[in-house]
Every structure is written in structure tokens, then in C-alpha cells.
ZATORVEX-129090 format. One record per residue (C-alpha): residue number from 1; residue in one letter; chain; z, x, y. Coordinates in Angstrom, 2 decimals, m for minus. Example, Ala and Ser with C-alpha at 12.3 -4.5 7.8 and 13.67 -1.06 7.14 Angstrom:
ZATORVEX-129090
(1, 'a', 'A', (7.80, 12.30, m4.50)) (2, 's', 'A', (7.14, 13.67, m1.06)) 
end
This chain:
ZATORVEX-129090
(1, 'm', 'A', (m1.76, 4.57, m0.01)) (2, 'i', 'A', (m1.33, 6.15, m3.42)) (3, 'k', 'A', (m3.11, 5.31, m6.70)) (4, 'l', 'A', (m0.48, 2.77, m7.71)) (5, 'd', 'A', (m1.36, 0.76, m4.70)) (6, 'i', 'A', (m5.29, 0.94, m5.75)) (7, 'v', 'A', (m4.21, m0.46, m9.26)) (8, 'n', 'A', (m2.10, m3.26, m7.89)) (9, 'a', 'A', (m5.09, m4.13, m5.65)) (10, 'v', 'A', (m7.48, m4.26, m8.74)) (11, 'v', 'A', (m4.79, m6.36, m10.52)) (12, 'g', 'A', (m4.57, m8.77, m7.78)) (13, 'r', 'A', (m8.24, m9.22, m7.16)) (14, 't', 'A', (m9.54, m9.41, m10.69)) (15, 'g', 'A', (m6.53, m10.64, m12.79)) (16, 'v', 'A', (m6.83, m8.02, m15.47)) (17, 't', 'A', (m3.84, m6.53, m16.94)) (18, 'r', 'A', (m2.07, m3.57, m15.46)) (19, 't', 'A', (m3.01, m1.58, m18.33)) (20, 'k', 'A', (m6.76, m1.90, m18.00)) (21, 'a', 'A', (m6.82, m1.70, m14.49)) (22, 'e', 'A', (m5.00, 1.92, m14.64)) (23, 'q', 'A', (m7.48, 2.69, m17.24)) (24, 'a', 'A', (m10.47, 1.64, m14.84)) (25, 'v', 'A', (m8.99, 3.43, m11.89)) (26, 'e', 'A', (m8.28, 6.65, m13.82)) (27, 't', 'A', (m11.73, 6.41, m15.39)) (28, 'v', 'A', (m13.25, 6.17, m11.82)) (29, 'f', 'A', (m11.47, 9.10, m10.42)) (30, 'e', 'A', (m12.04, 11.31, m13.81)) (31, 'a', 'A', (m15.74, 10.61, m13.25)) (32, 'm', 'A', (m15.70, 11.72, m9.53)) (33, 'k', 'A', (m13.75, 14.79, m10.39)) (34, 'n', 'A', (m16.08, 15.64, m13.24)) (35, 'a', 'A', (m19.08, 15.12, m11.03)) (36, 'l', 'A', (m17.59, 17.45, m8.11)) (37, 'g', 'A', (m16.71, 19.98, m10.70)) (38, 'r', 'A', (m20.42, 20.14, m11.64)) (39, 'g', 'A', (m21.25, 20.58, m8.15)) (40, 'e', 'A', (m22.94, 17.01, m7.91)) (41, 'r', 'A', (m22.93, 14.88, m4.82)) (42, 'i', 'A', (m21.19, 11.38, m4.82)) (43, 'e', 'A', (m22.35, 8.89, m2.46)) (44, 'l', 'A', (m20.20, 5.46, m2.01)) (45, 'r', 'A', (m22.59, 3.30, 0.07)) (46, 'k', 'A', (m20.59, 1.76, 2.92)) (47, 'f', 'A', (m17.83, 4.44, 2.33)) (48, 'g', 'A', (m18.96, 7.96, 2.47)) (49, 'v', 'A', (m20.14, 11.14, 0.69)) (50, 'f', 'A', (m18.31, 13.74, m1.14)) (51, 'n', 'A', (m19.74, 16.90, m1.80)) (52, 'v', 'A', (m18.96, 20.50, m2.55)) (53, 'k', 'A', (m19.71, 23.37, m0.08)) (54, 'p', 'A', (m19.38, 27.11, m0.83)) (55, 'r', 'A', (m16.70, 28.46, 1.27)) (56, 'k', 'A', (m17.17, 32.01, 2.78)) (57, 't', 'A', (m15.12, 35.07, 1.96)) (58, 'g', 'A', (m12.71, 36.04, 4.80)) (59, 'i', 'A', (m9.96, 38.00, 5.94)) (60, 'g', 'A', (m6.31, 36.32, 6.39)) (61, 'r', 'A', (m2.89, 37.23, 7.18)) (62, 'n', 'A', (0.16, 36.94, 5.54)) (63, 'p', 'A', (2.41, 35.02, 7.88)) (64, 'r', 'A', (5.53, 36.78, 6.83)) (65, 't', 'A', (4.45, 40.38, 6.78)) (66, 'g', 'A', (1.34, 40.24, 8.93)) (67, 'e', 'A', (m0.51, 42.15, 6.24)) (68, 'e', 'A', (m4.15, 41.34, 6.24)) (69, 'v', 'A', (m5.16, 39.58, 2.77)) (70, 's', 'A', (m8.83, 39.27, 1.48)) (71, 'i', 'A', (m9.68, 35.54, 0.85)) (72, 'p', 'A', (m12.12, 35.48, m1.94)) (73, 'p', 'A', (m14.98, 33.02, m1.78)) (74, 'g', 'A', (m14.70, 29.68, m3.31)) (75, 'k', 'A', (m15.89, 25.97, m3.26)) (76, 'a', 'A', (m14.46, 23.27, m1.14)) (77, 'v', 'A', (m14.79, 19.47, m1.40)) (78, 'r', 'A', (m16.10, 17.88, 1.65)) (79, 'f', 'A', (m16.18, 14.16, 2.72)) (80, 'k', 'A', (m18.31, 12.56, 5.32)) (81, 'p', 'A', (m17.39, 9.04, 6.19)) (82, 'g', 'A', (m20.08, 6.45, 6.05)) (83, 'k', 'A', (m21.07, 4.33, 9.20)) (84, 'e', 'A', (m18.80, 1.27, 8.26)) (85, 'l', 'A', (m15.73, 3.51, 7.55)) (86, 'q', 'A', (m16.19, 5.39, 10.97)) (87, 's', 'A', (m16.21, 2.20, 12.94)) (88, 'l', 'A', (m12.56, 1.28, 12.05)) 
end
């Protein structure tokens, strides 16, 4: 499923114009991206929880040369599905 499929579902269910549906979907995704960028937790009942977790520094390997590469610490977005989503 891609963003266009979500827009089409909104248009089909609500009957709003495609332009309005695209704006609505884009606004929701932008709000979620901004919240995660601030380190906030997003909880969507009956769907799941998105949160940002720190990622430890580490040592990896370049697959071509076998050379060790230092991996800097960072942040990663994690998703934990809700109970209804897990039961699918």
C-alpha cells in the first residue's frame, strides 16, 4: 500500500475531493513526522505506538573491503502494533 492508496480510500469513504484528501493525508503524515522529530510518542488506539529510541554506537564492517567502520550513535523510529493489529 502506498500513500496514493490511502488517499483513494479517503476519497471513497468520505466523498471529499482528491485534492482535499491529499492535503489531509499529507497533513497527518507531516504532523507525525514532526512529532517524532521532537522525540514525542505517537499512540494510535487499536493500531499501535510509534516512538523514537536511541541507537547505541557500534562497530560495523564494510562488506566490500572488510574494513571496520565506526557507527555513530543515533535515533531510530520503532513501531509496536496494538492488540487488534497483532491479531490479524
